[in-house]
ROLORO-373770 format. One record per residue: y, z, x of N, C-alpha, C in turn; residue number from 0. Coordinates in steps of 0.2 Angstrom, whole numbers, plus 5000, padded with zeros to 4 digits. Each point is the difference from the previous one (the first is absolute). Example, Ala and Ser with C-alpha at 12.3 -4.5 7.8 and 13.67 -1.06 7.14 Angstrom:
# residues 2
    nc2    nc3    nc1   cac2   cac3   cac1    cc2    cc3    cc1    nr
   4972   5039   5066   5006   5000   4996   5006   5000   5004     0
   5005   4996   4998   5006   5001   5004   5005   5003   4996     1
This chain:
# residues 136
    nc2    nc3    nc1   cac2   cac3   cac1    cc2    cc3    cc1    nr
   6078   5837   5502   5007   4998   5002   4999   4995   5006     0
   5006   4996   5000   5000   4995   5005   5007   5000   5004     1
   5000   4999   5007   5006   5000   5003   5003   4994   4999     2
   5007   5000   4999   5004   4994   4999   5006   5000   5005     3
   4998   4998   5006   5006   4999   5005   5004   4994   4998     4
   5007   5001   5003   5004   4994   5000   4997   4994   5004     5
   5001   4994   4998   4998   4995   5003   5002   4999   5008     6
   5005   5003   5001   5003   5000   5007   4997   5006   5004     7
   4996   5005   4997   4997   5005   5004   4993   4997   5003     8
   4998   5003   5006   4993   4998   5002   4995   5002   4995     9
   4995   4996   5000   4994   5001   4996   4997   5007   5001    10
   4997   5003   4995   4997   5006   5001   4992   4999   5000    11
   4996   5004   5002   4993   4999   5000   4998   5000   4993    12
   4995   4996   4998   4997   4999   4993   4998   5007   4997    13
   5003   5001   4995   4998   5007   4996   5004   5006   5002    14
   5004   4999   5005   5004   5005   5003   5005   5003   4994    15
   5001   5006   5000   5005   5003   4995   5005   5005   5004    16
   5006   5000   4999   5004   5005   5004   4999   5007   4997    17
   5001   5005   5004   5000   5007   4998   5007   5001   4996    18
   5000   5006   4996   5006   5001   4996   5006   5001   5004    19
   4999   5002   5007   5006   5001   5004   5002   4994   5005    20
   4996   4995   4999   5001   4994   5004   5007   4996   4998    21
   5003   4998   5006   5006   4996   4999   4999   4994   5005    22
   5003   4994   4998   5000   4994   5004   5003   5001   5006    23
   4998   4997   5005   5003   5000   5007   5007   4998   4999    24
   5004   5004   5004   5008   4999   5000   5002   4993   5002    25
   4996   4996   5004   5002   4994   5002   4998   4994   4995    26
   4996   5002   4995   4999   4996   4994   5006   4999   4995    27
   5000   4995   4997   5005   4999   4995   4999   5005   4994    28
   5005   5003   4998   4999   5005   4994   4998   4997   4994    29
   4996   5004   4996   4998   4997   4994   5005   5000   4995    30
   5001   4995   4996   5005   5000   4995   4999   5005   4995    31
   5006   5002   4996   4999   5006   4995   4995   4997   4995    32
   4996   5005   4998   4995   4998   4995   4993   4997   5002    33
   5000   4998   5007   4994   4997   5002   4994   5005   5000    34
   4995   4999   4997   4994   5005   5000   4996   4999   5006    35
   5000   5005   5004   4996   5000   5006   4992   5000   4999    36
   4998   5003   4994   4993   4999   4998   5000   4998   4993    37
   4995   4996   4998   4999   4998   4993   4993   5002   4998    38
   5000   5003   4994   4994   5002   4997   4996   4994   4998    39
   4993   4999   5003   4996   4995   4998   4994   5002   4997    40
   5000   5006   4997   4994   5003   4996   5002   5002   4993    41
   4996   4998   4995   5002   5002   4993   5000   5008   4999    42
   5003   5002   4995   5000   5007   4999   4993   5002   4997    43
   4999   5007   5001   4994   5002   4997   4999   4999   4993    44
   5005   5001   4996   5000   4998   4993   4998   4993   4998    45
   5003   4995   5004   4998   4993   5000   4993   4999   5001    46
   4997   5003   5005   4993   5000   5002   4995   5002   4995    47
   5002   5006   4997   4996   5003   4995   5000   4995   4994    48
   5006   4998   4998   5000   4995   4994   4996   4994   5002    49
   5001   4997   5006   4996   4994   5001   4992   5002   5000    50
   4998   5005   5002   4993   5002   5000   4998   5001   4993    51
   5004   5003   4996   4998   5001   4993   4999   4994   4996    52
   5005   4995   5001   5000   4994   4997   4994   4996   5002    53
   4999   5000   5007   4994   4996   5002   4993   5003   4997    54
   5000   5007   5000   4994   5003   4997   4999   4997   4993    55
   5005   5001   4996   5000   4998   4993   4998   4992   4999    56
   5003   4996   5004   4999   4993   4999   4993   4998   5003    57
   4998   5003   5005   4994   4999   5003   4994   5003   4996    58
   5001   5005   4997   4995   5003   4995   4999   4996   4994    59
   5006   4997   4997   4999   4996   4995   4997   4993   5001    60
   5002   4997   5006   4996   4994   5002   4993   5001   5002    61
   4998   5006   5003   4994   5002   5002   4995   5001   4993    62
   5003   5003   4995   4997   5001   4994   4999   4993   4996    63
   5005   4996   5001   4999   4993   4997   4994   4996   5003    64
   5000   5001   5007   4994   4997   5004   4994   5003   4998    65
   5000   5006   4999   4993   5004   4998   4998   4997   4993    66
   5005   4999   4995   4998   4998   4994   4998   4993   5000    67
   5002   4996   5004   4998   4993   5001   4993   5000   5003    68
   4999   5004   5005   4993   5000   5003   4995   5003   4995    69
   5002   5005   4996   4995   5002   4995   4999   4995   4995    70
   5005   4996   4997   4999   4995   4995   4995   4994   5003    71
   5001   4999   5007   4996   4995   5003   4993   5002   5000    72
   4999   5007   5002   4993   5002   5000   4996   5000   4994    73
   5004   5002   4994   4997   5000   4994   4998   4993   4998    74
   5004   4995   5001   4999   4993   4998   4994   4997   5004    75
   5000   5002   5007   4995   4997   5004   4993   5003   5000    76
   5000   5007   5000   4993   5003   5001   4999   5005   4994    77
   5004   5001   4995   4999   5004   4995   5003   5007   5001    78
   5001   5004   4994   5004   5006   5000   4997   5006   5004    79
   4993   5000   4999   4997   5006   5003   4998   5000   5007    80
   5000   4994   5003   4998   4999   5007   5006   5001   5005    81
   4999   5003   5005   5004   5001   5006   5006   5004   4997    82
   5000   5004   4995   5005   5005   4998   5002   5005   5005    83
   4996   5003   5004   5001   5004   5005   5005   4997   5006    84
   4998   4994   5001   5004   4996   5005   5006   4999   4998    85
   5001   4998   4993   5006   4998   4997   5005   5006   5000    86
   4997   5006   4999   5004   5006   5000   5003   5001   5007    87
   4996   4999   5005   5003   5001   5007   5005   4995   5001    88
   4999   4993   4998   5005   4995   5001   5007   5002   4996    89
   4999   5003   4994   5006   5002   4997   5004   5005   5004    90
   4997   5005   5003   5003   5005   5004   5004   4996   5006    91
   4996   4996   5003   5002   4997   5006   5006   4996   4999    92
   5000   4995   4994   5005   4996   4999   5006   5004   4998    93
   5000   5005   4995   5005   5004   4998   5004   5004   5006    94
   4996   5004   5003   5003   5004   5005   5002   4996   5006    95
   4996   4995   5002   5001   4996   5006   5007   4996   4998    96
   5001   4998   4994   5006   4997   4999   5006   5004   5000    97
   4999   5007   4998   5005   5005   5000   5002   5001   5007    98
   4995   5001   5005   5001   5002   5007   5004   4994   5003    99
   4997   4994   4999   5003   4994   5003   5007   4999   4998   100
   5002   5001   4993   5006   4999   4997   5005   5005   5004   101
   4998   5006   5001   5005   5005   5003   5001   4998   5007   102
   4995   4999   5004   5001   4998   5007   5005   4994   5000   103
   4998   4995   4996   5004   4993   5000   5007   5002   4999   104
   5002   5004   4994   5007   5001   4998   5003   5004   5005   105
   4997   5005   5003   5004   5004   5005   5002   4996   5006   106
   4995   4995   5002   5001   4996   5006   5006   4995   4998   107
   5000   4997   4994   5006   4996   4998   5006   5004   5000   108
   5000   5006   4998   5006   5004   5000   5003   5001   5007   109
   4996   5001   5005   5002   5001   5007   5003   4993   5002   110
   4997   4995   4998   5002   4993   5003   5007   4999   4997   111
   5001   5002   4993   5007   4999   4997   5005   5004   5004   112
   4998   5006   5001   5005   5004   5004   5002   4998   5007   113
   4995   4997   5003   5001   4997   5007   5005   4994   4999   114
   4999   4996   4995   5004   4994   4999   5007   5002   4998   115
   5001   5005   4996   5006   5003   4999   5004   5002   5006   116
   4996   5003   5004   5003   5002   5007   5002   4994   5004   117
   4996   4995   5000   5002   4994   5003   5006   4997   4998   118
   5001   5000   4993   5006   4997   4997   5006   5004   5002   119
   5000   5007   5000   5005   5004   5001   5002   4998   5008   120
   4996   5000   5004   5001   4999   5007   5003   4993   5001   121
   4997   4995   4997   5003   4993   5000   5007   4999   4997   122
   5001   5004   4995   5007   5000   4997   5005   5003   5004   123
   4998   5006   5003   5005   5003   5005   5001   4996   5006   124
   4995   4997   5002   5001   4995   5006   5005   4994   4999   125
   4999   4998   4994   5004   4994   4997   5007   5002   5000   126
   5001   5006   4997   5007   5003   4999   5003   5001   5007   127
   4996   5002   5005   5003   5001   5007   5002   4994   5003   128
   4995   4995   4999   5002   4993   5003   5006   4997   4997   129
   5000   5000   4993   5006   4997   4997   5007   5004   5002   130
   4999   5007   5001   5006   5004   5002   5002   4997   5007   131
   4995   4999   5004   5002   4997   5007   5004   4994   5000   132
   4997   4995   4996   5003   4993   4999   5007   5000   4997   133
   5002   5006   4996   5006   5000   4996   5006   5002   5005   134
   4998   5003   5006   5005   5003   5004   5003   4995   5005   135
C-alpha cells in the first residue's frame, strides 16, 4: 500500500501509511469524494503465483534448450562418450537454473507492474484534482 495525500497536504515521511482510524488534520483541505487515501502497489497473491509458474515454465524450457545445445556441441567437439557425467550436471544446472531464474524474474516484473499501476492511479487522481481546481 502507498499513502496518497492530496497535493495541498503536507508531505508524509517516505513509506508512512495511515492507521485504519486515521483522519486528516481538520485544518487541511478535505479530500474530494472518491479520493483514495491509500493505493495498492502490490500484486495479488494469485498474480504472483501465476507469474512464478509462467517464469518456471519458460525458464525450464529455455534451460532445456540450452542444455540440448550444450550437449550437441559436446558430441560434435569431443565425441559422445567423453564428458557425459559433466554434461548431465550441466543439463540439470541449465534446466533448473533457468526455471529458478525465470520465476524470480517474473515475480519481480509483476511487482514492478503493480507499482507502475499505483503510480498511474495516483497521477490520474492528482491530475483530476488539479483540473478541478482550475475549473472553479
